[in-house]
C-alpha positions as a Python dict, from the first residue, in 0.01 Angstrom:
ca = {
    (1, 'M'): (0, 0, 0),
    (2, 'G'): (-141, 139, -323),
    (3, 'N'): (4, 414, -537),
    (4, 'D'): (-276, 648, -425),
    (5, 'T'): (-105, 675, -87),
    (6, 'M'): (245, 713, -232),
    (7, 'L'): (360, 1038, -387),
    (8, 'M'): (591, 954, -677),
    (9, 'E'): (652, 1303, -816),
    (10, 'P'): (851, 1603, -686),
    (11, 'V'): (724, 1816, -399),
    (12, 'R'): (693, 2188, -472),
    (13, 'G'): (603, 2497, -272),
    (14, 'P'): (725, 2670, 46),
    (15, 'S'): (798, 2341, 223),
    (16, 'V'): (1091, 2285, -18),
    (17, 'W'): (1408, 2480, 54),
    (18, 'T'): (1786, 2455, 56),
    (19, 'R'): (2057, 2636, 247),
    (20, 'A'): (2110, 2871, -48),
    (21, 'D'): (1755, 3004, -9),
    (22, 'F'): (1854, 3159, 326),
    (23, 'E'): (2174, 3331, 219),
    (24, 'G'): (2158, 3694, 334),
    (25, 'R'): (1817, 3645, 498),
    (26, 'D'): (1705, 3638, 858),
    (27, 'D'): (1326, 3653, 816),
    (28, 'W'): (1306, 3307, 972),
    (29, 'I'): (1409, 3474, 1300),
    (30, 'W'): (1105, 3634, 1464),
    (31, 'R'): (1184, 3887, 1737),
    (32, 'F'): (945, 3942, 2026),
    (33, 'S'): (813, 4296, 2042),
    (34, 'D'): (799, 4486, 2371),
    (35, 'Q'): (419, 4460, 2361),
    (36, 'E'): (431, 4083, 2314),
    (37, 'L'): (675, 4044, 2603),
    (38, 'A'): (450, 4255, 2825),
    (39, 'D'): (158, 4035, 2723),
    (40, 'L'): (347, 3718, 2823),
    (41, 'D'): (448, 3876, 3154),
    (42, 'A'): (89, 3976, 3232),
    (43, 'A'): (-32, 3623, 3154),
    (44, 'L'): (233, 3483, 3387),
    (45, 'R'): (130, 3716, 3670),
    (46, 'G'): (-230, 3612, 3615),
    (47, 'V'): (-167, 3240, 3669),
    (48, 'Q'): (70, 3314, 3958),
    (49, 'A'): (-205, 3513, 4130),
    (50, 'R'): (-419, 3199, 4114),
    (51, 'G'): (-139, 2980, 4250),
    (52, 'L'): (-98, 2791, 3920),
    (53, 'G'): (236, 2669, 3790),
    (54, 'C'): (360, 2477, 3489),
    (55, 'A'): (122, 2202, 3370),
    (56, 'E'): (-149, 2325, 3609),
    (57, 'F'): (-332, 2553, 3364),
    (58, 'G'): (-460, 2558, 3006),
    (59, 'V'): (-488, 2804, 2721),
    (60, 'E'): (-804, 2959, 2868),
    (61, 'D'): (-603, 3059, 3178),
    (62, 'F'): (-315, 3219, 2985),
    (63, 'S'): (-474, 3498, 2782),
    (64, 'L'): (-247, 3652, 2515),
    (65, 'P'): (-444, 3926, 2334),
    (66, 'V'): (-125, 4057, 2168),
    (67, 'A'): (122, 3766, 2151),
    (68, 'G'): (-156, 3523, 2055),
    (69, 'A'): (-156, 3662, 1701),
    (70, 'R'): (217, 3590, 1673),
    (71, 'L'): (163, 3231, 1787),
    (72, 'A'): (-121, 3184, 1537),
    (73, 'A'): (113, 3300, 1260),
    (74, 'L'): (379, 3064, 1393),
    (75, 'R'): (139, 2767, 1366),
    (76, 'K'): (65, 2858, 1005),
    (77, 'E'): (437, 2884, 922),
    (78, 'L'): (502, 2546, 1081),
    (79, 'I'): (219, 2372, 896),
    (80, 'D'): (220, 2534, 552),
    (81, 'G'): (548, 2726, 538),
    (82, 'R'): (914, 2635, 577),
    (83, 'G'): (843, 2422, 886),
    (84, 'F'): (1052, 2600, 1150),
    (85, 'V'): (1073, 2934, 1334),
    (86, 'L'): (1322, 3085, 1578),
    (87, 'L'): (1170, 3328, 1831),
    (88, 'R'): (1416, 3580, 1977),
    (89, 'K'): (1450, 3690, 2258),
    (90, 'L'): (1258, 3605, 2573),
    (91, 'P'): (1431, 3791, 2862),
    (92, 'V'): (1516, 3481, 3064),
    (93, 'E'): (1729, 3683, 3305),
    (94, 'R'): (1413, 3845, 3447),
    (95, 'Y'): (1254, 3521, 3558),
    (96, 'S'): (1310, 3227, 3790),
    (97, 'L'): (1317, 2880, 3638),
    (98, 'P'): (961, 2796, 3756),
    (99, 'E'): (841, 3124, 3598),
    (100, 'L'): (1013, 3039, 3269),
    (101, 'E'): (853, 2695, 3276),
    (102, 'A'): (510, 2853, 3327),
    (103, 'I'): (559, 3102, 3041),
    (104, 'Y'): (683, 2829, 2808),
    (105, 'W'): (398, 2600, 2909),
    (106, 'G'): (151, 2879, 2831),
    (107, 'I'): (307, 2931, 2487),
    (108, 'G'): (283, 2558, 2422),
    (109, 'C'): (-84, 2553, 2520),
    (110, 'H'): (-151, 2827, 2263),
    (111, 'L'): (11, 2615, 1992),
    (112, 'G'): (-174, 2290, 2062),
    (113, 'T'): (-183, 1988, 2293),
    (114, 'V'): (131, 1923, 2499),
    (115, 'I'): (213, 1551, 2524),
    (116, 'S'): (439, 1323, 2728),
    (117, 'Q'): (804, 1282, 2630),
    (118, 'N'): (911, 974, 2826),
    (119, 'G'): (785, 678, 3026),
    (120, 'K'): (784, 888, 3344),
    (121, 'G'): (510, 1104, 3197),
    (122, 'D'): (719, 1423, 3177),
    (123, 'V'): (552, 1688, 2962),
    (124, 'L'): (821, 1955, 2997),
    (125, 'T'): (1176, 1823, 3012),
    (126, 'H'): (1512, 1972, 3100),
    (127, 'V'): (1764, 1908, 2823),
    (128, 'T'): (2093, 1929, 3007),
    (129, 'M'): (2398, 1725, 3109),
    (130, 'H'): (2312, 1417, 3314),
    (131, 'A'): (2595, 1306, 3537),
    (132, 'G'): (2647, 938, 3611),
    (133, 'L'): (2479, 801, 3297),
    (134, 'D'): (2660, 538, 3091),
    (135, 'P'): (2716, 665, 2734),
    (136, 'K'): (2717, 300, 2621),
    (137, 'D'): (2366, 239, 2758),
    (138, 'P'): (2161, 132, 2451),
    (139, 'N'): (1851, 298, 2601),
    (140, 'L'): (2018, 636, 2660),
    (141, 'R'): (1801, 915, 2518),
    (142, 'G'): (1957, 1199, 2318),
    (143, 'Y'): (1853, 1472, 2562),
    (144, 'Q'): (2059, 1296, 2832),
    (145, 'D'): (2380, 1310, 2630),
    (146, 'R'): (2616, 1588, 2519),
    (147, 'R'): (2754, 1403, 2217),
    (148, 'H'): (2658, 1490, 1861),
    (149, 'Q'): (2301, 1406, 1767),
    (150, 'E'): (2254, 1329, 1400),
    (151, 'P'): (1939, 1462, 1229),
    (152, 'H'): (1627, 1283, 1353),
    (153, 'N'): (1258, 1330, 1430),
    (154, 'D'): (1080, 1303, 1764),
    (155, 'L'): (740, 1157, 1850),
    (156, 'A'): (515, 1465, 1819),
    (157, 'D'): (392, 1715, 1560),
    (158, 'V'): (607, 1998, 1696),
    (159, 'V'): (928, 2003, 1898),
    (160, 'G'): (1008, 2322, 2089),
    (161, 'L'): (1328, 2424, 2268),
    (162, 'L'): (1366, 2725, 2497),
    (163, 'C'): (1731, 2809, 2563),
    (164, 'V'): (1772, 2909, 2928),
    (165, 'R'): (2153, 2881, 2921),
    (166, 'K'): (2373, 2789, 2628),
    (167, 'A'): (2680, 2568, 2668),
    (168, 'R'): (3033, 2696, 2714),
    (169, 'S'): (3101, 2589, 2354),
    (170, 'G'): (2923, 2389, 2086),
    (171, 'G'): (2564, 2274, 2099),
    (172, 'A'): (2463, 2437, 1769),
    (173, 'S'): (2123, 2341, 1633),
    (174, 'S'): (2045, 2240, 1275),
    (175, 'V'): (1724, 2182, 1079),
    (176, 'V'): (1719, 1968, 766),
    (177, 'N'): (1454, 1998, 496),
    (178, 'S'): (1251, 1680, 449),
    (179, 'A'): (1097, 1772, 113),
    (180, 'S'): (1437, 1839, -45),
    (181, 'M'): (1558, 1498, 75),
    (182, 'Y'): (1246, 1333, -66),
    (183, 'N'): (1301, 1502, -403),
    (184, 'D'): (1661, 1376, -400),
    (185, 'L'): (1541, 1022, -329),
    (186, 'L'): (1289, 1042, -611),
    (187, 'R'): (1554, 1171, -848),
    (188, 'N'): (1834, 932, -761),
    (189, 'H'): (1687, 625, -589),
    (190, 'P'): (1313, 589, -652),
    (191, 'E'): (1343, 215, -578),
    (192, 'Y'): (1383, 304, -209),
    (193, 'L'): (1054, 493, -182),
    (194, 'P'): (817, 192, -142),
    (195, 'V'): (1039, 62, 140),
    (196, 'L'): (1025, 399, 316),
    (197, 'Y'): (649, 430, 271),
    (198, 'R'): (610, 81, 423),
    (199, 'G'): (841, 169, 716),
    (200, 'F'): (1038, -18, 982),
    (201, 'H'): (1007, -140, 1337),
    (202, 'M'): (1141, 112, 1589),
    (203, 'D'): (1353, 59, 1899),
    (204, 'T'): (1155, 205, 2191),
    (205, 'K'): (1469, 258, 2404),
    (206, 'G'): (1317, 75, 2698),
    (207, 'E'): (997, 282, 2699),
    (208, 'G'): (717, 61, 2575),
    (209, 'G'): (698, -176, 2279),
    (210, 'N'): (689, -555, 2281),
    (211, 'Q'): (901, -793, 2487),
    (212, 'K'): (1194, -734, 2255),
    (213, 'G'): (1177, -358, 2310),
    (214, 'V'): (1057, -260, 1963),
    (215, 'T'): (725, -147, 1819),
    (216, 'E'): (479, -424, 1727),
    (217, 'E'): (404, -248, 1399),
    (218, 'R'): (620, -73, 1145),
    (219, 'V'): (662, 303, 1168),
    (220, 'R'): (634, 465, 828),
    (221, 'V'): (920, 690, 723),
    (222, 'L'): (716, 856, 448),
    (223, 'S'): (348, 939, 423),
    (224, 'W'): (150, 1129, 158),
    (225, 'Y'): (-184, 1253, 290),
    (226, 'R'): (-420, 1532, 184),
    (227, 'E'): (-163, 1697, -40),
    (228, 'R'): (108, 1704, 226),
    (229, 'L'): (426, 1497, 248),
    (230, 'F'): (528, 1375, 595),
    (231, 'L'): (868, 1228, 684),
    (232, 'W'): (966, 1062, 1011),
    (233, 'F'): (1317, 923, 1045),
    (234, 'A'): (1532, 835, 1345),
    (235, 'K'): (1809, 620, 1199),
    (236, 'R'): (1957, 505, 1529),
    (237, 'R'): (1620, 382, 1653),
    (238, 'L'): (1542, 203, 1326),
    (239, 'D'): (1889, 47, 1293),
    (240, 'S'): (1897, -76, 1653),
    (241, 'A'): (1559, -248, 1616),
    (242, 'F'): (1704, -511, 1380),
    (243, 'P'): (1937, -680, 1632),
    (244, 'K'): (1663, -668, 1896),
    (245, 'L'): (1437, -850, 1650),
    (246, 'G'): (1717, -1094, 1567),
    (247, 'I'): (1702, -1024, 1193),
    (248, 'D'): (1910, -844, 931),
    (249, 'P'): (1775, -577, 697),
    (250, 'T'): (1732, -677, 335),
    (251, 'P'): (1974, -514, 86),
    (252, 'L'): (1694, -279, -23),
    (253, 'E'): (1614, -185, 337),
    (254, 'R'): (1982, -129, 417),
    (255, 'G'): (2025, 83, 105),
    (256, 'A'): (1717, 296, 185),
    (257, 'L'): (1821, 357, 546),
    (258, 'D'): (2182, 437, 459),
    (259, 'Y'): (2103, 664, 164),
    (260, 'L'): (1845, 865, 358),
    (261, 'G'): (2094, 884, 645),
    (262, 'Q'): (2350, 1031, 403),
    (263, 'L'): (2096, 1287, 279),
    (264, 'T'): (2031, 1409, 634),
    (265, 'E'): (2398, 1514, 657),
    (266, 'K'): (2416, 1699, 324),
    (267, 'P'): (2497, 2067, 395),
    (268, 'E'): (2280, 2198, 111),
    (269, 'Y'): (1963, 2066, 277),
    (270, 'R'): (2046, 2211, 619),
    (271, 'I'): (2044, 2545, 798),
    (272, 'D'): (2244, 2590, 1120),
    (273, 'M'): (2175, 2819, 1414),
    (274, 'Q'): (2313, 2882, 1760),
    (275, 'L'): (2038, 2924, 2015),
    (276, 'E'): (2121, 3212, 2247),
    (277, 'D'): (1982, 3258, 2597),
    (278, 'G'): (1612, 3338, 2558),
    (279, 'D'): (1570, 3194, 2207),
    (280, 'I'): (1285, 2954, 2134),
    (281, 'Q'): (1302, 2717, 1838),
    (282, 'F'): (989, 2543, 1709),
    (283, 'V'): (1002, 2282, 1431),
    (284, 'N'): (737, 2087, 1245),
    (285, 'N'): (857, 1734, 1312),
    (286, 'Y'): (748, 1610, 968),
    (287, 'R'): (869, 1898, 749),
    (288, 'V'): (1217, 1922, 897),
    (289, 'M'): (1453, 1703, 1093),
    (290, 'H'): (1659, 1849, 1375),
    (291, 'A'): (2013, 1788, 1499),
    (292, 'R'): (2265, 1919, 1750),
    (293, 'T'): (2643, 1935, 1755),
    (294, 'A'): (2838, 1804, 2055),
    (295, 'F'): (2903, 2053, 2331),
    (296, 'E'): (3143, 2121, 2615),
    (297, 'D'): (3008, 2270, 2933),
    (298, 'H'): (3122, 2469, 3234),
    (299, 'D'): (3271, 2299, 3540),
    (300, 'D'): (3004, 2453, 3762),
    (301, 'P'): (2676, 2253, 3731),
    (302, 'A'): (2482, 2574, 3803),
    (303, 'R'): (2605, 2706, 3467),
    (304, 'W'): (2542, 2392, 3262),
    (305, 'R'): (2359, 2423, 2932),
    (306, 'L'): (1985, 2409, 2992),
    (307, 'M'): (1705, 2385, 2737),
    (308, 'L'): (1337, 2341, 2816),
    (309, 'R'): (1167, 2109, 2570),
    (310, 'L'): (804, 2066, 2473),
    (311, 'W'): (635, 1816, 2244),
    (312, 'V'): (312, 1958, 2101),
    (313, 'N'): (45, 1814, 1871),
    (314, 'L'): (-145, 2052, 1641),
    (315, 'P'): (-519, 1975, 1623),
    (316, 'E'): (-555, 2128, 1276),
    (317, 'L'): (-275, 1918, 1124),
    (318, 'E'): (-428, 1606, 969),
    (319, 'L'): (-210, 1296, 943),
    (320, 'E'): (-268, 959, 780),
    (321, 'P'): (-391, 730, 1061),
    (322, 'E'): (-142, 453, 978),
    (323, 'F'): (141, 707, 995),
    (324, 'S'): (32, 889, 1309),
    (325, 'K'): (-86, 614, 1541),
    (326, 'L'): (265, 535, 1667),
    (327, 'I'): (438, 870, 1617),
    (328, 'R'): (180, 1114, 1748),
    (329, 'L'): (133, 943, 2084),
    (330, 'G'): (462, 1068, 2221),
    (331, 'V'): (581, 833, 2495),
    (332, 'P'): (277, 719, 2698),
    (333, 'G'): (366, 793, 3058),
    (334, 'R'): (259, 629, 3377),
    (335, 'R'): (192, 971, 3529),
    (336, 'A'): (182, 1333, 3419),
    (337, 'K'): (459, 1552, 3552),
    (338, 'A'): (566, 1905, 3462),
    (339, 'T'): (943, 1885, 3477),
    (340, 'M'): (1228, 1642, 3504),
    (341, 'P'): (1465, 1698, 3794),
    (342, 'A'): (1771, 1890, 3680),
    (343, 'A'): (2082, 1672, 3654),
    (344, 'T'): (2317, 1669, 3948),
}
């Protein structure tokens, strides 16, 4: 890989921020207006009148003459701004779960192309407690677990979460700034950058990959393309690929993975938020990483924490082909399905 594809100088601009930049500010929280909520409701009633539910309609069926402008601004903020937005507050108490899924699906269609999130082909998943799963299962996915999730990236341009019900306690969300971490790497450990630009094999968690359960090719952690820096890092998936391959990381690889892992936990590069019922968080998967604290839930399964998750690709966001060909595919599914069954 030549130096023309590797940025070796600091990133500047709105994509670079620290926690201190948000002290005393809440302009990253966008509140739905009454007119925008009425627009979403009218769009829902329109698809219902045609007998269409979640994943059965496209953007042309979900007209948003008012709220569409807000979503266009949101796309711009995700791509060329700070990389995340919190929308507050969709009145979830007014709607049934299938209605919320349809509204959220319509919002996702206005942002871009919704893609599959697992080998079952699910395009809208329920992030909730899953009873009966073994926490020691090496293929357990984060959305099936209530333990702490360290900062990571998913396999799409944008990750969206709609909070239907928050947990009894815990479950706070965090976003971590990728550009600030890159600048730290450049400043303190530039020797790690070529390793991160080259990338690592990724553990597919039982969903695709070669016979060993890892990607055939390396997934790049860093990419510099058309004046934008992209970062993709999921330390657990990269670490667990080594034993599946039957090899050990080199000292330089181990140092790069561990140092970047330490940076993801630095408070100054992170902003924390508690998603309330009706909040929607969207993050640019390459400009920020996302994390979640552990949570405790109610005894009654009907009151368990429930988030609806979308993975969305943005057609106008150009990525380096070598960087995007593994990440941007999501998880190729055997079938397309709107929702995962809620845990029981």
